[in-house]
C-alpha positions, -999 to 999 in steps of 0.1 A, spaced: 212 -104 -542 249 -95 -535 276 -110 -556 309 -124 -544 341 -125 -565 372 -141 -552 405 -129 -568 435 -153 -571 414 -183 -562 438 -214 -563 431 -235 -593 435 -268 -574 409 -257 -549 386 -246 -577 390 -280 -593 381 -297 -561 351 -275 -556 340 -282 -591 343 -320 -586 324 -318 -553 297 -297 -568 293 -321 -597 291 -351 -573 263 -334 -554 244 -321 -585 251 -285 -577 265 -256 -596 299 -242 -584 280 -212 -571 255 -233 -552 283 -255 -538 303 -224 -527 272 -210 -509 266 -244 -493 301 -248 -480 302 -212 -467 268 -217 -450 280 -249 -433 313 -232 -422 295 -202 -408 270 -224 -389 299 -243 -373 316 -210 -366 286 -197 -347 281 -229 -329 318 -228 -319 313 -194 -302 332 -175 -329 360 -200 -333 371 -208 -368 388 -240 -358 365 -269 -367 369 -304 -381 350 -316 -412 338 -351 -408 320 -363 -439 289 -383 -433 302 -409 -457 339 -416 -465 332 -418 -502 299 -415 -520 307 -447 -540 311 -466 -507 274 -463 -499 253 -490 -513 221 -479 -528 189 -497 -518 186 -515 -551 222 -528 -547 215 -542 -512 192 -569 -526 223 -585 -541 241 -585 -507 249 -618 -491 242 -620 -453 280 -619 -447 284 -587 -468 255 -571 -450 270 -580 -416 304 -566 -427 288 -533 -440 269 -529 -407 301 -537 -387 320 -510 -405 291 -485 -400 291 -492 -363 329 -487 -362 325 -453 -378 297 -444 -353 319 -455 -324 348 -433 -337 326 -402 -336 334 -377 -308 318 -386 -274 298 -361 -254 283 -360 -220 246 -353 -215 240 -333 -184 219 -350 -156 193 -323 -157 188 -326 -195 151 -332 -203 139 -365 -216 133 -367 -254 95 -370 -249 95 -338 -229 114 -320 -256 90 -332 -283 60 -322 -260 74 -287 -256 80 -284 -293 44 -294 -301 30 -270 -275 51 -241 -290 39 -251 -325 3 -252 -313 7 -218 -296 19 -203 -329 -7 -218 -353 -39 -220 -332 -45 -182 -332 -40 -182 -369 -66 -209 -374 -92 -193 -352 -112 -180 -382 -116 -216 -395 -146 -235 -382 
């Protein structure tokens, strides 16, 4: 597998990468590959444009209540947590779905048929 070495890597960026890797239980090498893979995916989806916005799924990892912590929530706390979640969802970029876009059931049906078309020939020897 090819190796990548970066010369003159800024120490503050390295420290942030190390912290992020530790928070996600990854090595620095794994985190670097993950970040680059996500960037390149966004780059390809943007048609070769390198300008993209990172929107974390969660503002801070410690802001997410684990399932075990939710049992101690009061109904008011739960309602507030859900309200904040819906505010974050509402703040996401909007997009228009074309009128001729297929229904979700049709997309799932097509995916199942494609899957069946791929695996049925391979299973023909099984009775």
